[in-house]
C-alpha positions as CSV (number, residue, x, y, z in Angstrom):
1,M,0.0,0.0,0.0
2,D,1.4,3.4,-1.0
3,E,1.9,6.3,1.5
4,L,-1.0,8.3,0.2
5,T,-3.5,5.5,0.5
6,A,-2.2,4.7,4.0
7,A,-2.7,8.4,5.0
8,Q,-6.2,8.4,3.6
9,Q,-7.1,5.4,5.6
10,R,-5.7,6.9,8.8
11,L,-7.7,10.1,8.3
12,L,-10.9,8.4,7.2
13,P,-10.7,4.8,8.4
14,E,-14.5,4.2,7.7
15,I,-14.1,5.1,4.0
16,T,-12.7,1.7,3.0
17,A,-15.6,-0.2,4.3
18,M,-18.0,2.3,2.7
19,L,-16.3,2.1,-0.6
20,E,-16.2,-1.7,-0.6
21,S,-19.8,-2.0,0.4
22,R,-21.0,0.3,-2.4
23,Y,-18.7,-1.3,-4.9
24,R,-20.1,-4.7,-4.0
25,V,-23.7,-3.6,-4.5
26,L,-22.9,-1.9,-7.9
27,N,-20.9,-4.9,-9.1
28,S,-23.6,-7.4,-8.1
29,I,-26.2,-5.3,-10.0
30,R,-23.9,-5.4,-13.0
31,R,-23.4,-9.2,-12.7
32,E,-27.0,-10.2,-11.9
33,G,-29.1,-7.4,-13.5
34,P,-31.9,-6.9,-14.0
35,V,-32.2,-7.7,-10.3
36,G,-34.4,-6.6,-7.4
37,R,-33.4,-5.4,-4.0
38,R,-34.6,-8.6,-2.3
39,A,-32.4,-10.7,-4.4
40,L,-29.4,-8.5,-3.6
41,V,-30.1,-8.8,0.1
42,G,-29.8,-12.6,-0.1
43,Q,-26.7,-12.4,-2.3
44,L,-24.7,-9.8,-0.3
45,G,-25.7,-10.6,3.2
46,M,-26.8,-7.1,3.9
47,T,-30.1,-5.8,5.4
48,E,-32.8,-4.6,3.1
49,R,-32.4,-1.1,4.6
50,E,-28.7,-1.1,3.8
51,V,-29.2,-2.3,0.2
52,R,-32.0,0.3,-0.3
53,A,-29.8,3.2,1.0
54,E,-26.8,2.1,-1.3
55,C,-29.1,1.8,-4.3
56,D,-30.6,5.2,-3.7
57,V,-27.1,6.7,-3.8
58,L,-26.1,4.8,-6.9
59,R,-29.3,5.8,-8.7
60,N,-28.9,9.5,-7.8
61,Q,-25.4,9.4,-9.2
62,G,-26.6,7.9,-12.5
63,L,-24.7,4.6,-12.0
64,I,-27.8,2.4,-12.0
65,R,-31.3,2.6,-13.5
66,A,-34.5,1.0,-12.3
67,E,-36.7,-0.8,-14.8
68,S,-39.8,-2.9,-14.3
69,S,-37.7,-6.1,-14.6
70,G,-35.2,-4.8,-12.0
71,M,-32.1,-2.7,-11.6
72,L,-29.4,-2.4,-14.2
73,V,-26.0,-0.8,-14.3
74,T,-25.6,2.2,-16.7
75,K,-22.6,2.9,-19.0
76,D,-21.3,5.3,-16.4
77,G,-21.6,2.6,-13.7
78,E,-19.6,0.2,-15.9
79,D,-16.9,2.8,-16.3
80,V,-16.8,3.5,-12.5
81,L,-16.4,-0.2,-11.8
82,L,-13.6,-0.5,-14.2
83,L,-11.8,2.5,-12.7
84,L,-12.3,1.5,-9.1
85,R,-11.2,-2.1,-9.3
86,P,-7.4,-1.4,-9.0
87,M,-7.9,1.1,-6.2
88,L,-10.2,-1.1,-4.3
89,K,-7.6,-3.9,-4.4
90,E,-5.1,-1.4,-3.1
91,W,-7.3,-0.2,-0.3
92,T,-8.3,-3.8,0.8
93,G,-4.8,-5.0,0.6
94,L,-5.5,-7.6,-2.1
95,G,-3.0,-6.0,-4.5
96,D,-0.3,-6.3,-1.9
97,L,-1.3,-9.8,-1.1
98,G,-1.0,-10.8,-4.7
99,I,2.5,-9.2,-5.0
100,E,3.7,-11.0,-1.9
101,L,2.4,-14.3,-3.0
102,A,3.8,-14.0,-6.5
103,E,7.3,-13.4,-5.1
104,I,7.0,-16.4,-2.8
105,L,5.7,-18.7,-5.5
106,G,8.2,-17.5,-8.1
107,I,5.7,-16.8,-10.8
108,Q,4.9,-13.8,-13.0
109,E,1.7,-12.6,-11.2
110,V,-1.0,-13.5,-8.7
111,R,-4.4,-11.9,-9.0
112,V,-6.5,-12.1,-5.8
113,V,-10.3,-11.6,-5.7
114,P,-12.3,-11.1,-2.6
115,S,-13.7,-14.3,-1.0
116,G,-16.8,-12.5,0.3
117,D,-19.5,-14.8,1.7
118,L,-17.8,-18.2,2.3
119,T,-21.1,-20.0,2.3
120,D,-21.6,-19.2,-1.4
121,G,-18.7,-20.8,-3.3
122,S,-20.4,-20.0,-6.7
123,R,-19.9,-16.2,-6.0
124,V,-16.2,-16.7,-5.4
125,K,-15.9,-18.9,-8.5
126,D,-17.7,-16.2,-10.5
127,R,-15.2,-13.5,-9.4
128,M,-12.2,-15.6,-10.3
129,A,-13.8,-16.4,-13.7
130,R,-14.4,-12.7,-14.5
131,E,-10.8,-11.8,-13.3
132,A,-9.4,-14.4,-15.6
133,A,-11.6,-13.2,-18.5
134,E,-10.4,-9.6,-18.0
135,L,-6.8,-10.8,-17.9
136,L,-7.4,-12.5,-21.3
137,G,-8.9,-9.3,-22.6
138,D,-5.9,-7.3,-21.5
139,R,-3.1,-9.8,-22.4
140,L,-4.2,-12.3,-25.0
141,P,-2.7,-11.4,-28.4
142,A,-4.7,-11.6,-31.6
143,D,-4.8,-15.0,-33.5
144,A,-3.6,-16.9,-30.4
145,V,-4.2,-20.6,-29.8
146,V,-5.6,-21.2,-26.3
147,A,-5.6,-24.7,-24.7
148,V,-8.0,-25.2,-21.8
149,T,-8.5,-28.0,-19.3
150,G,-11.8,-29.0,-17.7
151,G,-13.4,-28.0,-14.4
152,S,-16.2,-25.8,-13.1
153,T,-14.0,-22.7,-12.5
154,V,-12.5,-22.8,-16.0
155,A,-16.0,-23.4,-17.4
156,A,-17.3,-20.3,-15.6
157,I,-14.9,-18.1,-17.7
158,A,-17.2,-18.7,-20.7
159,D,-19.8,-16.4,-19.0
160,Y,-17.4,-13.5,-19.6
161,A,-16.1,-14.5,-23.1
162,D,-17.4,-11.2,-24.5
163,L,-14.5,-9.5,-22.6
164,F,-12.0,-11.0,-25.1
165,Q,-14.1,-10.9,-28.3
166,G,-12.6,-10.0,-31.6
167,K,-9.1,-11.6,-31.1
168,N,-9.6,-14.4,-33.6
169,T,-8.7,-16.9,-31.0
170,R,-8.6,-20.7,-31.6
171,F,-9.6,-22.8,-28.6
172,I,-8.7,-26.5,-28.1
173,A,-8.9,-28.9,-25.1
174,A,-5.6,-29.3,-23.4
175,R,-6.4,-33.0,-22.6
176,G,-9.1,-35.6,-23.1
177,G,-12.4,-35.8,-21.2
178,T,-13.4,-37.5,-17.9
179,G,-16.8,-38.6,-16.7
180,G,-19.2,-36.1,-15.1
181,E,-21.0,-33.0,-16.2
182,A,-20.6,-32.2,-19.9
183,R,-20.3,-28.5,-19.3
184,T,-17.1,-29.0,-17.3
185,Q,-15.3,-31.1,-19.9
186,A,-12.4,-29.5,-21.6
187,N,-13.7,-30.1,-25.1
188,M,-17.0,-28.5,-24.3
189,I,-15.4,-25.5,-22.5
190,A,-13.2,-24.9,-25.6
191,A,-16.3,-24.9,-27.8
192,V,-18.3,-22.6,-25.5
193,L,-15.4,-20.1,-25.2
194,A,-15.0,-20.0,-28.9
195,A,-18.8,-19.3,-29.4
196,G,-18.8,-16.6,-26.7
197,S,-15.8,-14.8,-28.0
198,D,-16.5,-15.1,-31.7
199,G,-13.4,-17.3,-32.0
200,M,-12.7,-20.8,-33.4
201,W,-12.7,-24.3,-32.0
202,T,-10.7,-27.4,-32.9
203,P,-12.5,-30.5,-31.6
204,F,-10.5,-32.9,-29.5
205,H,-12.7,-36.0,-28.8
206,L,-10.6,-38.3,-26.6
207,P,-11.0,-39.9,-23.2
208,E,-8.6,-38.6,-20.6
209,S,-7.1,-42.0,-19.7
210,L,-5.9,-44.5,-22.3
211,G,-4.5,-48.0,-22.3
212,E,-1.1,-48.6,-23.7
213,A,-2.3,-50.0,-27.0
214,S,-5.0,-47.3,-27.5
215,Y,-2.4,-44.6,-26.6
216,R,0.0,-45.7,-29.3
217,T,-2.8,-46.1,-31.9
218,M,-4.3,-42.6,-31.2
219,L,-0.9,-40.9,-31.6
220,E,-0.9,-42.0,-35.2
221,E,-4.4,-40.4,-35.9
222,P,-4.1,-37.3,-38.1
223,Y,-6.4,-35.1,-35.9
224,V,-4.3,-36.0,-32.8
225,R,-1.2,-35.0,-34.6
226,D,-2.9,-31.7,-35.6
227,A,-3.8,-31.1,-31.9
228,I,-0.2,-31.7,-30.8
229,E,1.0,-29.3,-33.5
230,L,-1.5,-26.7,-32.1
231,Y,-0.1,-27.2,-28.6
232,D,3.3,-26.2,-30.0
233,R,1.8,-22.9,-31.1
234,A,-0.3,-22.2,-28.0
235,G,0.0,-18.7,-26.7
236,C,-2.1,-19.4,-23.6
237,V,-3.2,-22.3,-21.5
238,I,-6.0,-21.9,-19.0
239,H,-6.1,-24.6,-16.3
240,G,-7.2,-25.6,-12.9
241,I,-5.3,-27.3,-10.0
242,G,-7.0,-30.2,-8.2
243,N,-6.7,-32.0,-4.9
244,A,-5.0,-35.2,-5.8
245,L,-7.2,-37.7,-4.0
246,D,-10.4,-36.0,-5.0
247,I,-9.4,-36.1,-8.7
248,A,-8.3,-39.8,-8.4
249,E,-11.6,-40.7,-6.9
250,R,-13.5,-38.7,-9.5
251,R,-11.7,-40.7,-12.2
252,G,-12.7,-43.9,-10.6
253,A,-9.2,-44.9,-9.8
254,P,-8.7,-48.4,-8.3
255,E,-8.4,-48.5,-4.5
256,A,-4.8,-49.7,-4.8
257,E,-3.9,-46.6,-6.9
258,I,-5.6,-44.3,-4.4
259,R,-3.8,-46.0,-1.5
260,S,-0.5,-45.6,-3.3
261,L,-1.1,-41.9,-3.9
262,R,-2.0,-41.4,-0.2
263,E,1.1,-43.3,0.9
264,N,3.3,-41.2,-1.4
265,G,1.9,-37.9,-0.1
266,A,0.0,-36.8,-3.2
267,V,-1.6,-33.4,-2.7
268,A,-2.1,-31.9,-6.2
269,E,-3.1,-32.9,-9.7
270,A,-2.6,-31.0,-12.9
271,F,-2.2,-32.1,-16.6
272,G,-2.5,-35.8,-15.6
273,F,0.3,-35.7,-13.0
274,Y,-0.1,-36.2,-9.3
275,L,2.4,-34.2,-7.2
276,D,3.5,-34.3,-3.5
277,A,4.0,-31.2,-1.4
278,A,7.5,-30.7,-2.8
279,G,6.1,-30.7,-6.3
280,R,7.6,-34.1,-7.2
281,E,5.6,-36.4,-9.5
282,V,4.2,-39.4,-7.5
283,G,1.8,-40.7,-10.1
284,S,0.3,-40.1,-13.5
285,I,-2.3,-41.3,-16.0
286,R,-1.6,-42.2,-19.6
287,T,-3.2,-39.3,-21.6
288,I,-2.8,-37.4,-24.8
289,G,-2.7,-33.7,-24.2
290,I,-0.4,-30.7,-23.9
291,R,3.1,-31.9,-22.7
292,R,5.2,-30.3,-20.0
293,E,7.9,-29.2,-22.5
294,Q,5.1,-27.5,-24.5
295,L,3.6,-25.9,-21.4
296,A,7.0,-24.5,-20.5
297,R,7.1,-22.5,-23.8
298,V,3.6,-21.0,-23.5
299,P,3.9,-17.2,-23.0
300,L,0.7,-17.0,-20.8
301,P,-0.1,-20.0,-18.6
302,V,-3.1,-19.0,-16.5
303,A,-4.0,-21.1,-13.4
304,V,-7.5,-20.4,-12.1
305,T,-8.4,-22.0,-8.7
306,G,-9.3,-21.0,-5.2
307,G,-10.7,-22.0,-1.8
308,R,-8.8,-22.5,1.4
309,E,-8.9,-26.3,0.8
310,K,-6.9,-25.9,-2.4
311,A,-4.0,-24.0,-0.8
312,S,-1.7,-27.1,-0.4
313,A,-2.4,-28.2,-3.9
314,I,-1.6,-24.8,-5.4
315,L,1.6,-24.6,-3.4
316,A,2.7,-28.0,-4.6
317,Y,1.9,-27.3,-8.3
318,M,3.7,-23.9,-8.2
319,K,6.9,-25.6,-7.2
320,Q,7.2,-26.9,-10.8
321,A,5.0,-24.4,-12.6
322,P,6.4,-22.3,-15.5
323,P,7.7,-19.0,-14.2
324,A,5.4,-17.1,-16.7
325,T,2.3,-18.5,-14.8
326,V,-0.4,-16.1,-13.7
327,L,-2.5,-17.4,-10.8
328,V,-6.0,-16.2,-10.3
329,T,-7.2,-17.1,-6.9
330,D,-9.3,-15.9,-4.0
331,E,-8.4,-14.2,-0.7
332,E,-9.0,-17.2,1.5
333,A,-6.7,-19.4,-0.6
334,A,-4.0,-16.7,-0.8
335,K,-4.0,-16.2,3.0
336,E,-3.9,-19.9,3.7
337,M,-0.9,-20.3,1.3
338,L,0.9,-17.6,3.2
339,R,0.1,-19.2,6.5
340,L,1.4,-22.6,5.3
341,R,4.6,-21.0,4.1
342,Q,5.4,-19.4,7.4
């Protein structure tokens, strides 16, 4: 925090809480609009009186407008949100938290979003997704190839794909698919991101785990060779980081494999590799997808994951992550990582 900001907070200590509260209301109306006051009360954990007072101020300032369907943010409101975001991070200390964590992890950048109401994980996921989308809008070059993994947080980025429209981006799955919800599969996410950003999509229809014979056969398929060539050209990879045992169980791994991972201290999973707390590989699955040497050459690897329970997994992965990595996470995960590193 700079000296001017620190001086402002000493003179008007109540202004930080006031600014954060009003920003939250305005940002929620932008995200959910058209929305009514009662819905905001439930989402923000504020009283109806508090929400009404904040909305009256925002409406009088021309930042929101009321319609029969609910409240909406105006163009001026959008501009104010965009301008305030960096300052709010400075005032709440999230900017400093990200700088400190990036130095500890040895990566390019850490972007920290507020955790807010910890009982509503979808809100935190939404904030991380929007932060990642804004990062892509700022940093993704035109005509880039973007490889994406699966997962609900990465899937949520598609809700904000309009923030990186017009870049002529080609999306492709960074690995094959697992069981579970279709919307959280890498191939589906790549397709939805392409549609939302007016980009292109290269299909990649493969299961995540392959037997030895299937693996060798698939490597000879022309469309698999084309995918591997695209990975060589990737300008960005968007991925999550999983808790090792949770991912193994979700894959339906045999009990013997899960027991081996537990005995070897596996805490993290990314790109088909299980890692212990020191970042060492302690297990893997046979899969076709982006390779480590390809990932190391990607200019913009973006890891999007959060939650206090993910702190150990994030720390483990970052011990072998490319230095160019940008981590988008939440306040609770960031603070827990710092605590674990003490």
